N, C-alpha and C positions, 0 to 999 in steps of 0.2 A: 798172070795170072795165080794166083797163091794155089797149092795144089793141095784141097784139106777131102775128108769123106762129103755127097754130093747135099748130105740132110745136114747140115753145119750151114753150109753157102746160100742152100730154100733158108735158113732161116736165123740168116742174118739178111736179106734180101725183105723179107715177112717181117723182120721185129723194125726195120729200116723206114718199108711203105705202108705200114699198118697207120701211124701218126705221122705221116707229111706237114700235118696244119696244128699241131700242135704246141703250146707259148706262141700261138703266130704276133701275143699285141709282147712287149718287151718296153722294157723300163725307158727306151731308144725317142717311143715317145710325146719324153717333158725335154720342150725344143731346150738349147744351150748353146752359147754363141761359138764361133767359131776364136779356137786358140789363138797368140801367136807366137811365128815361130822360137823356138825353143837356140839356142845353139850352143856348138858341139860343146861336153859336162866336159868341166878344168875340175880336177880332186883334188883343190883348194879351201879351207877354211872361207875365204871371204865369199868365191867364186857361185862355191855353194851353199854357201848361206844367201846371194843374189837367187842363187835358180829358184830355192824351196821358198824364197818368199816371192815371186812371179807366176810357181804356179801353186801360192795357197788364193794370190788375186784374180789364179785365174775357176776357181775353187768356186769365192766368191761371189767371181759375176754372173756363175752357173745357179749359183744357191739365188739370184735374186733373179735370172731367168728361171728359174722352177718354179716363185711366188707369186711369177705373176702370172702365172699356166696353170694356179693355185694347186700342186701339190705340195701342200706344206712338208706333212709327210718327208719326199725330199729336201724339202729345202735344209730343213732342220740338219737330214742327214747331212746333209755336202758343210751348211757350217760347224755340222763337229767335228768335218774330217784337216778346217781352215783352221783349229786351232794351231796356234804358234810354239805347237813343241814335236806337231809331227812336220814330213818335209818329205815333201814332193818333187822328182827331177821334174814331170810334166806332166804337165793332167788335160784332157778334156774329155769333157760331158756328151756329147753325141755320143746317140746310137750304145742306150746304155752304158755308154764311159769308159776308158782308153786313162789306167791309172798309172806311173811307179814314183813306188813311195820307198825312201830308204826305211829302215835301219838299224839305226850306230854309225858309228862313225867314222865314213864313205872312206875320208880324209887320208884316214891311220887309217885302215881295214888292213888287215896279211890275209885274207882270208873272206874272199864275200859270194857269195850265193842268189843264184837270181832265181825264183820261181816265180813258176810259171801254172799256174789256175786253169783248172777245166772248162766240163760245161757248167753254162748257168753265174757264175761267178759279174753280179755286174756291181756299178753301184746304189745297189739296191739290198744285192746279196752280200756287201763289201765286207763285213764281221767277221767272214767263216775265212780269209782272205789275210784278212790282217790280224788274227787272232793266231796261226797258223807261223805266220812271220816273227809277229811278239817271243815265240813260247821257241821257237830255233833259235835265233837271237839267244834269247837268257844262255838256250839251252850251248849254245856255242863258246858264246863269254869275253876276255874283254880283247883288244886287236883284229873283232867283225863285223860285217855291216851281210846286213839278208835286202835285198830289194827287189818289190813282190810287184813282180814288172804282168800289167795288166794291158797289153798296147796293145789286142786287138777285140773286137768284140767276140766272145764268146759261143759258142750253140747252145740255143735253147739243150734242159737234157732229157727231153725224152724230143728226140724228132730228128729228119734225115741225117740234118748236118751234122746233128750227133757221131753217130759212123759212116759220114764221108768226108776225106781231105782237105775237104774245100775250102775251110773258113783259117785251118792251119796252114795250105797256103797262098793263104793275101796276110796269114800273120807270119813269118819266117823273115821273107824280106825285113820287117820292123825289127825280130826279135832281134839277128843276122848282127844288123844295120847296131842295137841297142853294145849287142855282149862286144863287138871289136871298138866300137867309143871308150865304153868301160875299160877295157884293156891298153887302150894309148890314153887313158888319163891316169890309171895308177899297174905298171906298168909291173909292179912287183910284186904287187900284189896271186894271191890263188884263187884262181875264178871257177866254182863249179855250177852247173846248171841242175833245176830241182824238179823236176814235171809232174807235175801231178797228169793220173789225168788223160781228158781228155790236154789237155797241157805236156802232153808227151810228143805226141802227132805234128804242134809246131817246132817242137825239140829235135822230134823224127827228120822236119821241112828242115830247122837252119842247121843240126852240125856238117854238115860238110865243111871242111876247114876251116871250123871255128874252134882257135886256138883255146882251149875251156883243161883242168882238169880234170873235171869227171863233169856225167851226165847222169843221174838216175830215176830212172821211170818209176810210179807206183801209184799204183791205183792203175794198172795201166790200160786198154783196151785193147793193145798194140800202138807202135809207135812209125806205123806207116811203111813198112821196109821189114825183106820176108823176119833176116838177122840180124847180128848186131854189125856185124863188115857192115852193107850196104847201109850203116849209118857213114862217115868216111867219113871216121874222126878218131883224134889220135891220142882224146878222153877215151879213161877210165867206165865201161858204160857199168851200173850197177842196178839192180829193178829186183824193188817186192815186192805181196803184197798180201794184206792181212788177209785172216784165220774167214772172217765174216765175212770181205770183199766180194760183197755178188757182183764186182764186173769179175772175176771168174769163172763165175756162169755163161757169162757170154761167150758165143763161137770166135771164133779165132781166128779172122780170115777177108779174104778177100774177092772182089770177084771185078768184071771192066763190063761197064752196062755199053750203053751205045751213049750216052750220055751222064752218065755220074760210074764215079768206081764204090757200090759199098762195102762198107767191111775196115780194120782199121789195122791187119798183118799181124804177123807170127803174135802170139804171147812170151812178152819179156821174163816171163818170171820163166819160160817153156826149159829145156835143159838143150837144145837145141838152135834156144835167142842168140847161145853166144856169152847171157850180160851176166859178169859177176851180182850170187845174188846173196838177199842180207836180209837178216829178223825182226822179223816186221810183227809178231808176237800174235793180237789176237785185236780186235776194232773192226769198222766198218770199215765202208768207200770212208768217209768226210776224217779219221779219225787219227791219221798215215800222223801228223804233226805238234795232237794231244800231247799238254803238258806231264811226266813220264811216262808217255807209252814204250813202248819197244825197239816204235819206229823211227822216233824219233830219234831216243839214244844213233840210235846207228846211224843217220843220214846228219846226226853232230859229227856221227867220228868219221866217217866218208867224209865231208866238206874241211873236217880238220888234220884229214890228212894222218890218222891214231886207224884206219883200217887196212888190213892185212891181207888178202885171201879175200873168205867172206868178210860182209861185219857183223 
């Protein structure tokens, strides 16, 4: 248990348990077919083209299922995702949706950023993840790729799941396997793990032993650990928070109860955590990858290997 003032622990418990049933109706109520197994990642243009075509077929199958269910908004959104210019390494429309989308040329990328989103991101709210990934890819320029890894069923934004590590523990093995497969497919590429909000907890659970250059925590409620050393990673750990991010007002603590751990660990931007703090400027919780933002410029410098000391 993390040692913090009792009032902070009490606040964490009250915040978690006051609304445990909020958002019980998830986008997962829309049916989707079971996707076919995906082969190991091979980062050649031909092999990637086959993976992208298979991902497009899965999206269209999910669109047809949504239309039969009567959810025409979901069906229209999925048909837009199936645009041939887009590149999905995998797609699963069940339980809110799990997708892995590539922005840029993965086959020739020297720098690859794997972006892990936080609570509330799903097929119906995917636009925010796509826009942020596009902005980051544009900031990074040529010879780079961004992979938007929505590889888990995210918790609802206001729920008990959002202040407990359960969803992160389920997601971490998938993220770890994906990053290791990516490193094997692109052995010369410099891989960075970018973790927004609750995605920081996913990255924290997946981090031990991962061969990545950087782990970047932003808008983070915690990474499920007391300090950066507990991530047990050779990567450089960075953290940043915008001036207007409401998450800075949350209690950063964790307490182990009989059946659940409430709270997500220490504050990654606190000096005692041990991360390198990057300049994030103004803006709110959803503005880190906004075009022209200070945070976007800092994260792009980190991924590009241009940040020395504090970004």
